[in-house]
N, C-alpha and C positions, 0 to 999 in steps of 0.2 A: 897270073892269079887274075882273075875276075871278080872284085869282092863287091859283098852287098852288105847293106846294113838292114837290120829289121826295125822299123820305127812305127810310127802309129799307124802308117798305111800300110804295112808289111813289107816286104824285102823292096827295098829300092836299087835298081841298076844303074849305073855311073856310066858315065860317057870320058873319054880319054880326054882328059885337061889337067891340070895340075897332080903331082904326086904327093903322097903321105904313106911312108914305106914303099909297099909295093901296091898300094890302093891309087885309083885316082878319083878325084873331086870335082864336082860341080855343085852347084846350088843346092840340090836335094840332098845329095851325099853330106854335104856339110851341115845342113840343117838337122839329119838323122845322128851325126856324128857328136853334135852339142846339144846334148838333150839331157833330160833326167836330173839326178841330183847331184848338185855341182859341189865338189869336195874342194874347198879354197884352203888348199896346203900350208901347213905353216912352214917358214925356214928355219932347222937345225943350226944353230950356233952352238959355238964351244966356249970354254970358261972367258976367253978372250974376245969373245963376240964375232971370231970369224964363221964363215959358213962351213959346215960339217958335210962335207958334199959325200961322204961315204954313208952317212946315216940317211940324209936324203935319198939315196938307191935304194939301199935297205929299205925305207919305206915304201918308196915306191913299188918295188916288187911284192911287199905284203898287202900294199892296194888292189895292185893287179889280183893277185891271188886271191883276195877276198871280194872279187866281183866289181871293182869300179873300173869297168872295161870300156871299149867303144860300143854307143849304139843305147848304153844303160846310163852311164853316167860319166863324168868330166872332172877330171885333174886338172885342177886350175893354179898356177904357178905362179910368186911374185905377183900376186893380188895385195890389195890394202891389208886384208887379214892375213895376210902371208909376209907383210912388210915389204911388200917389193917397192915401195916410194923410197925405204930406207937401204934400199940394196946400190951399189956402186956401179958403174957404166960397165965393168969388166965382171962384176958377179952376178948380174942376172943372167947372162948368156950362158955362162957356165953352169949355172944352176938349173935352167930350162936344158940344158944339153945332158947333164946328169939324170933328169927326169926322164927325157925321151929316151935315151939309150936304156934305162933300167927297165921301163915299160915294154921296150922290144915290138914295137906298131900294135900292143893289145889294147892299149889305151887312148881315149881323146885327151890330148894335151893342149891346153890353152893357158896362154902368157897373160899376165895383164901389164898393159902400157898407160902410163901417168900423166896427164897434164902437159906434153910437151907440143910445142908450135908444129905445123905439119911436117915441114922439112925432117925434122928428127925423128919425128913418128914415125914416117914412111920409113926411116935409115933402119930404126928399132924393129919394125915388122918385115920387112926385108932379111933381117937378120934371125930373126925368129921362124920366118918361114925356112929359111936355107938349116937351121939348126935340126927342125921337124914338128913344130908345133902345128897343129891342125887347125888352131884357130888363135884368136885375140881378143882380150876383153878390153877395151879402150875406151878412156875419160876423155872428154873435150878438152882443148888448150884452154882450161880456165883463166889462168894468168894473163892470156891475151883478152879477157873480157868481150869473148865472141858473141856477135850478132847473130840471129838465125841464119842468116846468109853466109856467116863465117862458117859457120858449124855444119851446115850442108856441105860446104866447098871442102872443108876439112876431111869428114867421110866421105866424099866423092873422090878426091885424090888417094884418100887411103884406099878404096876399095880397086881404084884402076891400078894401083900400084903393087897388090899382092895376090896373091892366089889362094889365101886360106881364107876362114872364117874369122868376121868380125862381130863382136857383140857391143852394141854400144851401151854404157854403163853412165847414166845419170842418177844421181840422188839428190836427195835434199840439202845435205850438207855441202855441195858444191856451190851453191847458189847459181847456178847454170842450166837452168831449163831449157829442155827442147819441145817446141811447141807441136803439137798432134799435126800440123800442117807439113813442117820440116820431116815429120816420119814419113810421112805420105809420100812426099817427094822422094824419100831414100827408098821406095820401091823399086826405083829403078836402078840403084844400085849393086851389082851383080853380088857383091862379095860381103855386104850386110845382110847378116843372116839370123841373126838375134837382137833382141832387146831386152838389157834387165831392168826391170819395171818396179817403181816402189811409190814415188809420190807422183801424181799426175800435175802438169802445168796447170796456172791460173785458169780457170772457167771450164776445165775440163773433169770428166767424172774417171775413177779409178778402173772402171769398165772398158773406156772408150778406146783405150789401147789395143784390144783384142778384136775390134773390128779389121786389124791387119794382120792377124794371126795365121791367116792363109798364105801372108807373104813372108813373115818374121817369125822365128820361136821366140814367144813371150817367155822369158824366166823372172819367175816371183822373187821379189826382194822385199816383198811387205808382210812374211811370215803366214802369207793365206793360200798355200800349195794347193789344197781342195778347191777352193773357190778359183783359183787362176786354172788349175786344170779343167775344170766343169766348162770354163768360157775359152778355150782351147790353147791354154799354156801348156810348154813344153819342158819346164824344167823350174827347179826351185833352188835357191840360194840356203845355205844351213850351216850350222857350226859344228855339226857332228859326224858326217858320212867319213869323214877320214879319222875320226875316232872309234867309232866303233860301226864299221859298214853295214852289217845288218841289219841295223835300225832303219835307214833311210832308204835300202834297197826294199826293203819291206813296205815303206811308206810309198814308194814309187810303184811296186808292183800292185798296191792298191787302188792308187789313182788309175792306174792302166787300166782295171778291171772296173773303173768306176765306181767302187765302194767307198764314196766321199765321205761318208760319215765316220766309218772306220779310219781312214785314213788322217783325216784331220785329229781325231781323239789319238791316234798315236801320235801324230808328229806334235801336236800339244803339250801331251804329255811330258815329254823330254824336252822340247823348246822352250816352253812358259817358264819351269825353274831354273834352266841355263840362262835365257836373257835377264831375268829377275836378278841373279846373280851378278850377271856381269853389269849391269846398270849401277848395283849398290858397290861394286868393287872400282868400277871406272872413277867413284867419288876421291881413292884416294889414289890412283895413278891412272894417267891415261895410256894408249895403246890398245889396238885392235886384237893382236895377236896375245894378251896376256892369258885370258881366261882359256883361250885353244891349246895353249902350252901348258897350262894346270891340267888340262883332261888330257892331253898327252902323257905327260907324267903320272897320272893316277891309272891308266890303264897300262902302263908298264911300257912306254915307247915314249921318253924323254928326248925332248928336243934344244933343250936349254931355256934359257931367259932371253926377253927381248932388248935390243939395244937401248939403253939410256938414251933419253929421259926415264922411259917407261921401267916401271919397277917391277919384278915377277911378285906373283902373289905370296903374300906373307903365311905364314904356319897357320896362324887361324883361319883364314881364307881357303888354304886347301884342306883343310879338316871339313870344313863346311862344303866345299866342292866335292870331295869324296863321299860324304854322306848323301850328296844328290845324287851321284854315279851309283852309287850302291842302290840306292832305291830304284833304280832301273832295271837291276839284276843284270848289268852287265860286268863280265870279270874286269877285275883291280889287280894292281901289283900287290 
């Protein structure tokens, strides 16, 4: 097979380097694979808070059948909103393997790696690559209190050690900003293909990162997908693409057609009420996956509760969330 992906620049042919299924991967191939609405998928737990791999396999097949496929969207496993930091060292690889096998080479599978030192991150990256991930979302080793040089070395060594795509993830809560000059220096790192962007470092503007949009896929994490796409962004973080895929696939279609006012209106009409609900319910209990798991139950695809100390949504909260979902006209259980 001589695979191609259709991205912003049309069909992209690839040279023989690393493999993903039967496909070969270089930087342009990886950039075209890691774009679109990013589905940060939840981790299903049973009543004893053990991972339900069967449910994850079934969900993955449904996501693929619903259009979350390579070149159009990303299925991101074991990220923060998927409770990746709460998974044991023998759990996340099996979860990733379940998704990769169920996707059957039809979807771009990205795995979240969190906060570890260079040695352990490289070990995890090699394991994820061997399992079949097309990319990694990698946070800096924040507990090492890294300098800018430390972070450049960290991502440089990681890029050299793996043949799959790396999405750099820094956000305000990590208190570990990467300077624009450091991002510029990453341009020479072959496997750094994306930047998940929300909060600019001190002294920089939000727009400044888009000067690098020819080199990296800028993935919006600031709830401004239309503004980002206008400046050259190639994807966006959301809470809904794995809940009701047609919604975010339509947003992406509008963005690609440069119908930005329509895309913004559609995105905001769903994102704003869900985020407002998320902020209110976070006062009672923390946990990034609580609302996502409530949404999955409401649409008829329950994935259990989050691991303690995070608490599930209570009956009153679920009733309010159901009303929000019904107002969108989405199917509910």
